[in-house]
TIKERO-478917 format. One record per residue (C-alpha): x, y, z; residue in one letter. Coordinates in pm, whole numbers, plus 50000, padded with zeros to 5 digits. Each point is the difference from the previous one (the first is absolute). Layout:
N
+-------+-------+-------+-------+
|  east | north |    up | gutor |
+-------+-------+-------+-------+
|     X |     Y |     Z |     A |
...
+-------+-------+-------+-------+
END
This chain:
269
+-------+-------+-------+-------+
|  east | north |    up | gutor |
+-------+-------+-------+-------+
| 53410 | 51509 | 49120 |     M |
| 49927 | 50327 | 49854 |     T |
| 49646 | 50145 | 49986 |     R |
| 49992 | 49966 | 49622 |     R |
| 50096 | 49621 | 50042 |     A |
| 49710 | 49950 | 50238 |     R |
| 49765 | 50174 | 49758 |     N |
| 50123 | 49770 | 49737 |     F |
| 49913 | 49698 | 50181 |     Y |
| 49650 | 50145 | 50091 |     L |
| 49899 | 49977 | 49622 |     I |
| 49892 | 49635 | 50012 |     P |
| 49818 | 50065 | 50302 |     Y |
| 49812 | 50306 | 49876 |     C |
| 49915 | 49811 | 49654 |     F |
| 49868 | 49721 | 50181 |     W |
| 49786 | 50217 | 50209 |     I |
| 49874 | 50206 | 49717 |     L |
| 49895 | 49687 | 49779 |     L |
| 49866 | 49780 | 50260 |     F |
| 49855 | 50242 | 50255 |     V |
| 49929 | 50315 | 49864 |     I |
| 49897 | 49902 | 49647 |     A |
| 49737 | 49747 | 50121 |     P |
| 49866 | 50245 | 50246 |     I |
| 49956 | 50274 | 49747 |     L |
| 49841 | 49731 | 49768 |     L |
| 49739 | 49926 | 50262 |     I |
| 49920 | 50359 | 50063 |     V |
| 50002 | 50056 | 49610 |     Y |
| 49725 | 49692 | 49948 |     Y |
| 49797 | 50116 | 50295 |     S |
| 49891 | 50291 | 49816 |     F |
| 49836 | 49778 | 49709 |     F |
| 49677 | 49811 | 50005 |     D |
| 49933 | 49657 | 49852 |     V |
| 49952 | 50138 | 49654 |     D |
| 50309 | 50181 | 50016 |     G |
| 49844 | 50351 | 50049 |     Q |
| 50175 | 50256 | 50219 |     L |
| 49787 | 50043 | 50315 |     T |
| 50008 | 50052 | 50376 |     L |
| 49716 | 49765 | 50067 |     A |
| 50209 | 49748 | 50121 |     N |
| 50096 | 50240 | 50301 |     Y |
| 49631 | 50073 | 50061 |     Q |
| 49913 | 49632 | 49999 |     N |
| 50254 | 49930 | 50247 |     F |
| 49836 | 50210 | 50261 |     F |
| 49665 | 49779 | 49958 |     T |
| 49897 | 49803 | 50288 |     P |
| 50100 | 49690 | 49827 |     V |
| 50390 | 50094 | 49949 |     Y |
| 50002 | 50174 | 50365 |     L |
| 49866 | 49671 | 50155 |     K |
| 50252 | 49800 | 49822 |     M |
| 50264 | 50241 | 50110 |     T |
| 49891 | 49968 | 50352 |     L |
| 49988 | 49633 | 49991 |     S |
| 50342 | 49977 | 49854 |     S |
| 50131 | 50229 | 50292 |     F |
| 49824 | 49795 | 50242 |     W |
| 50126 | 49668 | 49892 |     Y |
| 50356 | 50146 | 49951 |     A |
| 49964 | 50129 | 50369 |     F |
| 49896 | 49660 | 50144 |     L |
| 50290 | 49807 | 49799 |     I |
| 50250 | 50247 | 50137 |     T |
| 49871 | 49989 | 50365 |     V |
| 49999 | 49606 | 49987 |     F |
| 50350 | 49997 | 49834 |     T |
| 50141 | 50236 | 50265 |     L |
| 49844 | 49795 | 50285 |     L |
| 50154 | 49661 | 49863 |     I |
| 50348 | 50151 | 49874 |     S |
| 50113 | 50230 | 50296 |     Y |
| 49997 | 49705 | 50251 |     P |
| 50147 | 49776 | 49756 |     T |
| 50286 | 50249 | 49905 |     A |
| 50085 | 50066 | 50370 |     Y |
| 50009 | 49618 | 50058 |     L |
| 50218 | 49954 | 49696 |     L |
| 50263 | 50238 | 50163 |     T |
| 50012 | 49788 | 50309 |     K |
| 50085 | 49673 | 49832 |     L |
| 50326 | 49841 | 49944 |     K |
| 49956 | 49921 | 49644 |     H |
| 49805 | 50291 | 49887 |     K |
| 50118 | 50053 | 49664 |     Q |
| 49904 | 49646 | 49912 |     L |
| 49644 | 50056 | 50131 |     F |
| 49992 | 50337 | 49833 |     L |
| 50070 | 49824 | 49681 |     L |
| 49747 | 49748 | 50046 |     L |
| 49753 | 50292 | 50028 |     I |
| 50112 | 50175 | 49694 |     I |
| 49995 | 49673 | 49777 |     L |
| 49618 | 50020 | 49920 |     P |
| 50057 | 50343 | 49828 |     T |
| 50208 | 49802 | 49751 |     W |
| 49684 | 49806 | 49901 |     I |
| 49774 | 50152 | 49719 |     N |
| 49681 | 50169 | 50162 |     L |
| 49778 | 49805 | 49763 |     L |
| 50135 | 49639 | 50121 |     L |
| 49947 | 50127 | 50358 |     K |
| 49648 | 50120 | 49929 |     A |
| 49914 | 49657 | 49820 |     Y |
| 50156 | 49806 | 50315 |     A |
| 49765 | 50180 | 50224 |     F |
| 49700 | 49923 | 49781 |     I |
| 50084 | 49632 | 50068 |     G |
| 50065 | 50055 | 50364 |     I |
| 49657 | 50190 | 50060 |     F |
| 49785 | 49803 | 49742 |     G |
| 49702 | 49781 | 50111 |     T |
| 50248 | 49715 | 50002 |     Y |
| 50289 | 50176 | 50101 |     G |
| 50238 | 49951 | 50302 |     A |
| 49823 | 50264 | 50199 |     A |
| 49645 | 49840 | 49954 |     N |
| 50155 | 49661 | 50080 |     Q |
| 50136 | 50147 | 50342 |     F |
| 49672 | 50157 | 50061 |     L |
| 49828 | 49680 | 49948 |     E |
| 50260 | 49810 | 50224 |     F |
| 49925 | 50218 | 50293 |     I |
| 49622 | 49966 | 49950 |     G |
| 49906 | 50341 | 49873 |     I |
| 49926 | 49881 | 49635 |     G |
| 50052 | 50145 | 49642 |     T |
| 49979 | 50374 | 49992 |     K |
| 50000 | 50238 | 49710 |     Q |
| 50368 | 50169 | 50039 |     I |
| 50087 | 50068 | 49652 |     L |
| 49856 | 50300 | 49822 |     F |
| 49938 | 50181 | 50318 |     T |
| 50153 | 50318 | 50191 |     D |
| 50181 | 49774 | 50228 |     F |
| 50197 | 49811 | 49721 |     S |
| 50087 | 50311 | 49825 |     F |
| 50142 | 50180 | 50327 |     L |
| 50176 | 49660 | 50085 |     F |
| 50174 | 49962 | 49681 |     V |
| 50074 | 50361 | 49942 |     S |
| 50168 | 50012 | 50369 |     T |
| 50198 | 49701 | 49943 |     Y |
| 50128 | 50139 | 49665 |     I |
| 50110 | 50326 | 50143 |     F |
| 50158 | 49887 | 50332 |     I |
| 50344 | 49963 | 49874 |     P |
| 49988 | 50371 | 49855 |     F |
| 49901 | 50102 | 50375 |     M |
| 50256 | 49797 | 50188 |     I |
| 50304 | 50117 | 49810 |     L |
| 50004 | 50366 | 50083 |     P |
| 49888 | 49930 | 50381 |     I |
| 50268 | 49720 | 50031 |     Y |
| 50266 | 50255 | 49860 |     N |
| 49873 | 50280 | 50243 |     A |
| 50013 | 49773 | 50291 |     I |
| 50358 | 49885 | 49893 |     E |
| 50149 | 50350 | 49991 |     E |
| 49865 | 50101 | 50359 |     I |
| 50299 | 50014 | 50242 |     N |
| 49981 | 49739 | 50270 |     P |
| 50135 | 50239 | 50262 |     S |
| 49651 | 50220 | 49975 |     L |
| 49811 | 49696 | 50106 |     V |
| 50230 | 49912 | 50274 |     Q |
| 49994 | 50341 | 50121 |     A |
| 49624 | 50007 | 50021 |     S |
| 50019 | 49680 | 50191 |     R |
| 50247 | 50130 | 50244 |     D |
| 49782 | 50320 | 50053 |     L |
| 49709 | 49753 | 50119 |     G |
| 49789 | 50013 | 49700 |     A |
| 49798 | 49684 | 49936 |     S |
| 50004 | 49799 | 49674 |     S |
| 49664 | 50177 | 49875 |     M |
| 50146 | 50341 | 50105 |     I |
| 50324 | 49913 | 49816 |     T |
| 49823 | 49894 | 49679 |     F |
| 49773 | 50273 | 50012 |     R |
| 50226 | 50287 | 50080 |     R |
| 50336 | 49861 | 49847 |     V |
| 49955 | 49735 | 49742 |     I |
| 49673 | 50100 | 49815 |     F |
| 50117 | 50371 | 49955 |     P |
| 50321 | 49876 | 49875 |     L |
| 49845 | 49766 | 49735 |     T |
| 49742 | 50233 | 49890 |     L |
| 50186 | 50083 | 49701 |     D |
| 49986 | 49617 | 49895 |     G |
| 49642 | 49979 | 50083 |     V |
| 49918 | 50292 | 49766 |     K |
| 50194 | 49836 | 49713 |     A |
| 49839 | 49670 | 50051 |     G |
| 49643 | 50174 | 49996 |     C |
| 50107 | 50178 | 49677 |     Q |
| 50102 | 49672 | 49839 |     A |
| 49667 | 49853 | 50088 |     V |
| 49755 | 50248 | 49995 |     F |
| 50074 | 50146 | 49671 |     I |
| 49991 | 49668 | 49790 |     P |
| 49708 | 49884 | 50186 |     A |
| 49812 | 50290 | 49857 |     L |
| 50022 | 49865 | 49662 |     S |
| 49960 | 49625 | 50049 |     L |
| 49808 | 49860 | 49723 |     F |
| 50096 | 49628 | 49945 |     M |
| 49910 | 49880 | 50344 |     I |
| 49692 | 50173 | 50004 |     T |
| 49880 | 49781 | 49703 |     R |
| 50171 | 49662 | 50078 |     L |
| 49958 | 50002 | 50398 |     I |
| 49703 | 50253 | 50049 |     A |
| 49821 | 49896 | 49703 |     G |
| 49923 | 50351 | 49946 |     N |
| 49816 | 50054 | 50300 |     R |
| 50285 | 50245 | 50082 |     V |
| 50013 | 50299 | 49736 |     I |
| 50282 | 50224 | 50025 |     T |
| 50152 | 50265 | 49795 |     L |
| 50246 | 49760 | 49833 |     G |
| 49715 | 49764 | 49900 |     T |
| 49821 | 50302 | 49835 |     A |
| 50319 | 50098 | 49801 |     I |
| 50024 | 49648 | 49883 |     E |
| 49631 | 49984 | 49894 |     E |
| 50028 | 50337 | 49808 |     H |
| 50332 | 49907 | 49818 |     F |
| 49934 | 49608 | 49923 |     L |
| 49594 | 49978 | 49983 |     V |
| 49828 | 50338 | 49924 |     T |
| 50317 | 50138 | 49807 |     Q |
| 49919 | 50314 | 50173 |     D |
| 50383 | 50123 | 50033 |     W |
| 49911 | 50361 | 50090 |     G |
| 49803 | 49896 | 50295 |     M |
| 50236 | 49743 | 50115 |     G |
| 50286 | 50253 | 49944 |     S |
| 49805 | 50262 | 50234 |     T |
| 49967 | 49741 | 50282 |     I |
| 50381 | 49942 | 49961 |     G |
| 50065 | 50377 | 50034 |     V |
| 49810 | 50026 | 50319 |     F |
| 50185 | 49665 | 50115 |     L |
| 50325 | 50180 | 49931 |     I |
| 49885 | 50308 | 50174 |     I |
| 49897 | 49804 | 50304 |     A |
| 50332 | 49792 | 49996 |     M |
| 50198 | 50333 | 50013 |     I |
| 49809 | 50153 | 50267 |     L |
| 50052 | 49657 | 50225 |     I |
| 50357 | 50022 | 49927 |     M |
| 50023 | 50362 | 50096 |     F |
| 49812 | 49961 | 50324 |     L |
| 50166 | 49646 | 50118 |     T |
| 50368 | 50139 | 49855 |     G |
| 50270 | 50057 | 50267 |     T |
| 50114 | 50356 | 50052 |     K |
| 50374 | 50027 | 50058 |     R |
| 50126 | 50299 | 50196 |     K |
| 50297 | 50172 | 49869 |     R |
| 50316 | 50017 | 50207 |     G |
| 49910 | 49666 | 50192 |     V |
| 50245 | 49736 | 50001 |     R |
| 49914 | 49628 | 50113 |     K |
+-------+-------+-------+-------+
END
């Protein structure tokens, strides 16, 4: 295929990127310079650095960090175990299946499970602990968020583990390394790219959660995503909502840059 032909086939891709990626970002940046009355201003950026929004930003990063950590702690052993099973493709499909269900339906399902008369409280009653307030708490928010993001963490880690050459692990065992040392010196470093990809896939969308904060956390958890929804749909202050969106985009780009994989030229696998 000639270079001209390749460039021709890139036209639809470039058009898609321009229309659905670059144009929306430019619109967000444009609206961030207008106040609620439509007047050109820089007040939105000044307001973002007030204690209210800075506290909200720290809260968003903290909850996104916790969700990522909990998801990683569950997903890595699960992905490793999947690679050892006989019917691993079937079990992997069962893990992926919940992602096909609408997020709103899953949120309402957990409202029923964690409610006062839900299955969780019925189980607590059965073991003698009694009814507890599970819904509208930080625990319920972190639990549901972790559950939703687990498949997105498992997939890249699973693929990274599958790509490991078994002879490397066998060589480590032959040289006298224990299972823990083999994991720490061989397996984990070779799957680090998958871990980074999984952390990106979880941390970045977790920064802008808003539906779960309302339905599951009952607005006890306030994130930047919640603030954006509030400004666009309630206060109609599109300028401030766009300003928060601009800072979210910057934060996401920085996270992708810091956790990105650096490939060395001239190195073949």
